[in-house]
N, C-alpha and C positions, 0 to 999 in steps of 0.2 A: 698677783703677788710678785713683788720685786725680787730680784736675785738676792739682795741682801737679806730680805725677809725670809727667803728660802734657806739661806745659810743659817740664819738665827734660829729658825724652826728646827733645822737638822741638828745643830749644836745642842739646843735645849733638849731634844729627844735623846740624843746620844748621852748627854750628861745625866739625864734622868734614868736611863737604862743602866749606865755605869754605876750610879749611886745605888740603884736598886740591887744590883749584883753585889756591891760593896757591903750591903747590910749583913751578908753572911760571911764576910771576910775580914772585917775590921773590928777594933775594940769598942767603937762607939756606934753601934747599929742604929740607935734612935736618931742620931744626928744625920747619918747617911740616909735613913728612911725619910726624914723630914726634907732633906735636900732633894731626894728623888721625887717626892710628892710635889714639891714646889716646881721643879723643872718640868715634870710631866703635865701638870695643870697649866703651866705657862705655855708649853708647847701646844697644847690643845687650844688655848686662847689665841695664840699666834696664828694657828692654822684656820680657825673658824672666824675670828673677828679682827685679826691683825691689830691686836690691842697694844696701845702705848704703855699701859700699866704693866702688862706682861713683858714688854720689851725692857722696861727699866728694871723690873724684878730679876729677869734673867741676867741682865748686865751686872747688877749688884752681886748676885749669887756667884756668877762666874769670876768676878773680881775677888771675892772671898776665897773661892776654890783655888784660883791661880796664885793668889797671894800666899796661900798656905802651903803650897808645894815644897818650898825649901824646908819647912818644919815637920813634914811627915816622916814617920819612921820608915826605914827601908830595910828589907831583909835580903837584898841581893841585887844583882844587875837587872834581873827581870822586873823587879818591883820598881827600880829607878826608871827603866824604859817605859813602863806603863804610866807612871806618874808624869814623865816628860811628854808623852804622847797626849795625855789628858790636858796638860798645861798648854800645849800647842793648839789643841782643839778649842780650849777655853779662850785663848788669845784671838783666834779666828772669830769666835762668838762675840767677844768684846768689840772687835773692830766692826763686825756686822751690826751690832747694837748701836754703835755711834753713827754709822751710815744711815740706819733706819730712822733714828731719832732726828738726824739732820734733815732727812727727807720729809718727815712729818712737819718740822719747823718751816721748811721752805714752802711746803704745800699750804700750811696754815697762813703764812704770810701772803701768799699769792691769792688766797681766797678772801682776805680781809678787804672790806670796802675802802675805797680811796677817797 
């Protein structure tokens, strides 16, 4: 497993756990539960099969999560810091997703018959 894939797996796992905890803390628990399920299933797929589909799904869900940070309600400085930390973790995951997908593309091109 490449270093980028390890980062992506770790971010997907952290995001899934964060969303699972958020189910009990936010006004839209079903949305957080859905995101948690997607992130955790994709983390499993990344760990067991290094799935390209899971890579893309995690990247898209991270884009949605990071893109929504400016619009989330904040109840204080602690809330802001948690959201910014999650956004930074999401940005690392998006970067890892891009590197993993580029690696798949290069490997696929190298395997193609000439």
